[in-house]
N, C-alpha and C positions, 0 to 999 in steps of 0.2 A: 199530310195536309190535315185540315180541320176534320174532326170527327163529325158524324151526322148528328143533328139535333133538331128539335122542333123549330119550324120556320117562324121567324119574327119579322121577316122583311115586309110583309103586307101591313102589319101594324106600324112599322117605322115609316113606310112609304106614306101611309095615311097621315102620320104626324108631319112629315115633310110637306105634304099637300096642304095640310091645315096651316102650317107656317107660311106657305106661299099665299094662301087666301088671306091670312092676317096681314101680311106685307102689302097685298093689293088694297085691302080695305083701309089700312092705316095710311097708305099713300094717297088714296082718294080723299080721305078726311083731311089730311094735312094740306092737300092742294086746295081744297075748298076754303080752308082757313087762311090761305095766302101766307104761309109761314115764311119768315125771313130766310135768306140764303144760309146754308150751313157753311162752316169754316173748316176746311181741311188744309193744313199747312205743316210743313216740316216733318219731323219724325212722328211715327205712330206705333202703337203696340196693342195687342189684344190677346186674350186667352180665356179658356173656360172648359167645362166638363159637360158630359151628356151621355148619350146611349148610341151604340152603333150595331149594325148587323153586317156580318162578313159571310161571303160565299166564295168558294174556291174550286178549281178544277185542274186536272193535269192529264197528259196523254196516258191512256190505258187505265186511268182510275176514275174517269167520269167526273161528275160535279157533285159537290156536297150540298146538303141543305144549309140554309143560312143559320148562323150562330150569333146570338145576341150577347153583348157584353159592354163593359165600361169603355167609354171613348172620350177623347178630348182633342183640343188643338191649341196651338200657339202660333201667332203671326206677328210680324213686325216689318217695318219698311219706311218708305218716304213718299212724299206727295208730288206727283207729276203736275196735277192741276186740281182744282176744287172738286172735279168729278172723276178723276182717275188717280188711283193709288197703285204703287208698285211695291212688292214686298216678297218675303219668304214665308211660307206656311208649312207647319209640321202637323200632320193629322195622324192620330194613333188610336189603337184599339187593343184591349187586353182582356184575357179570360183564362182562368185555370180550369182545365178539363181533365178530370180524373188524375190529378197530380201532375199534369203536363201544362206548363205555362205557355200560352200562345199569344204572340204579339204581331200586329199588323201595322204598317206605317207607310206614309208618303212624305217626302220632303221635296217641296216644289217652289219654283219661282212662279209668282202669281201676280195677276192684275185684277184690280177691283174697280168696277165701273158703276158710277151712280148716274142713272139716266136723267135725273133732274137735280138741280142745285138745292131745291127746297124740300126734297123727299129723302127719307132715310133708307129706302130700298137700294140694294146694290146687287150686281151679278159678279161672279168671280170665275176665273179659269186659270189653269197653269199646267206646267209639266216639270218633271224632275225624276227622282228616284223612288221606287217602291221596294219595300222589304217585308219579309215574313220570317218568323223564328218560332220554333217549338222546342222547348227544353224540358227534359226530365232527368234530374241528376246530372251525370256526365254526358248523357246523350243529347245531341242537338241536331235538329233539322232546320236548315235555313236556305234562303234564296233572295236574290236582289235583281232588279231590272228596271225597265222604263216605267214611269208612273204618270198618270194624268189625273187632274182634279177639276171639278166644276161644281157650282152651287149658287145659292143666293142667301141673303140675310137682310136684316133691317136694324138700323141704329135707332134706339129709343133714347133720347137725350136724358141724362141724369145730372148734368152739370154743363158748364160752359164748354168744356172740351173732353167730356167723358160720355159714354153711352153704354146701355145694356143692349147687347146684340145677339138675339137668337139667330141661329144659322143652320142651314141644311147643306150637307156636302156629300158628293158622290166621288169616290176615288177608285181608280182602276190601276192594276199593276200587271205587267207581263214579266214574270220572274224567270222564265226560261227553265234551266235545269236547277233542281234543288240538290243540296249537299247534305248528306247524313254523316256526321262525324268526319267531315273532310272528304268523303267519298261520294261520287256522283250517284244520285238517287233518281227520283221522278223527274221527267222532262215535260216541257210545255206547260209549266205551271202558270196559272193566272188567278187573280183575286180581285174582288170588288168589296168596297166598304161604303155603306150608306149610313151616315151619322146625322143626328140632330143634337146640336150642342148650344148651350147657353153661355155666352161670353160677356166679358166687360172689355171695352175698348177705350183707349185714351189717344186723342188726336192733338 
C-alpha cells in the first residue's frame, strides 16, 4: 500500500469546503440576478486536472497517512432532463514515491443533479470499479474492487454550451485482497481519494 507521508488531507478538505462556499455564494448571486434557464441537451463531455489526497488501509497493516499527488478526471454521457445528467466518470490519482509509481482510480456510472434550472451548482454520485496499482520495475502490487463516488461542482459559463467547472470529488474503494506479482498479498484493502479538479465541460 501507499507509504506514509505528511498529511495533506486537511488542506485539501479546506479547499473542497472553499469550493462549496463558492458554489453557494455564486448560486445565491445568480438567483438574485434571475438568470435565464440553462440548456442541457444531448451528449456532453468534460475533463480536467487538479490535486488529490489518497489514504489507504488493509488488514494487519493499519492505515496510512494521506499522500498528495497529481489528480484528474474525465466524464461523458447524455442528458436525461435539463436538471439530470447520466454518464460515466473516471477519476484518477498518480504519484511516484521513491521510484515506485502509484496509481489510484475509480470508473463509475454516475448521475449529476442540478437542484435549479437557473443555477450552475450540481451534486453527483455513482458506483463502479475502484483500482490500485504500485509498480517498480517488474514488481507490481495491485487490487480491484467495488468503488463509490460523490461530490459537487459548479458550471461557470464561458460560451453558449461550454463551462469552466471546478469540482470536488470523494471516491472510495473496497479492494479486498491485493496481488503482488500474481500472488495473494495483503487482504481487506480499502482506499479513499479526495480531489479538487478544475475542468472544462461541453454540453
